[in-house]
Residue, then its C-alpha position, 0 to 999 in steps of 0.5 A: m725665628a718660630s719652631s714651624s716648619i714652612p717649605g722652604p726656597l729652591g733646593l732647600p729642605i722642605n723641613t726648613p725652619a721660618v725665618d726672617s732676615g736677622t739682627m745685632a743680637r744682645t747676647a753674644s754665641p761664644l767665641p769662635g775657636p781655633v780649629g775650623v771646617g775640618a775638626d779632626t785635622g786642625a784645618t782652618v776655613a780658608a777663603d776663595t775669592s778668586g771667583n765672584d759668586a753672585e749672591i755674594e756679592a749682592l749682599d754688598l759686604a765689607p771686606t771681612a765679611r765678604t772674606a768669611a762670606y766665600a769661605l762659608k760658601k765653600a764649605h757649604p755650597s748648599v748655604k743660602f744668604t738671607s740679609g747682608r748691607r742693609n740700609k735705614e729703610d731695609q733695617a727698619r723694615a726686617m725688625a718691623g716683621n718681628v716686632a708684628k710678631n713679639r712688641k719686646w722683639i727689639e729689647e730681647t734682641y739688640a744690646n743695650s744701647p740709647l736708639r735701642k731704648k728709643c726704638q722700643d719707645w717707639v713701639n711701646g708708645n705707638p700701641k695700635k701701629t702693628t701692621q708690619a709697613e706702620i711699625a716700619e715707619g715708625l722706626l725709620s722716623v727713629f733711624n733718622a734721628a740717630t747719628d750714623d755713629d749711633l746706627g754703627k753700633f746698633s746692627k753691623h747690618l747696617s755698616g755691612m759687617a753682619f749676614d744672616v743664612q738661612p737656616v737649615t736641617e740637615d748638616a745645620e752642626k756642620i755649619k754652625a761650627t763653620i761658621r762659628s770658625l770663620s776668620g774676624l767674627d764677631k759673635f754668631l747667634d742662631t736664636e735672636g728675641g726667640l726667634v730662629r736666626w742663624h746670623a754671624q757679625f764680624k769685627 
């Protein structure tokens, strides 16, 4: 997640940092505290799922993450989600975009596991595969040979227990504080492997 600025999607500030889809990261943020949006009143974040939000529903999240997404959107209506549940193809493609920028991105981002090692070994063993499409194809071959259990442990996106949010500069700290207060949060990261990401994953 580089620090350069590009024009953001419609409705976002022009100085929005560049962002790709996020992933499960190796280093955890501090655990969420007991205080939510109303830090000065002690109020915690509460979700309102009485009406469906098309953007959130399209993420296909598991219940805990879905409830958290609604709570975040209620507190900050301008928030834009960039990723939710992924299948193996989506995960390989998202990772490949980052690997194309940093060949060590996988081992710098993911928790140590046999599947992480297999993915990084594929990258190391195929130095001439440099495009996102080539890398995605290779990583997908690794995923196709993995067990469902290994996949589930590798990335919470694969189980619908994670979402990524478009980083912004306006009210950034307030939004991050809200994310850290979400019910069921396992970890929140605003950088992954040296790239700017706002990634929230849940228990």
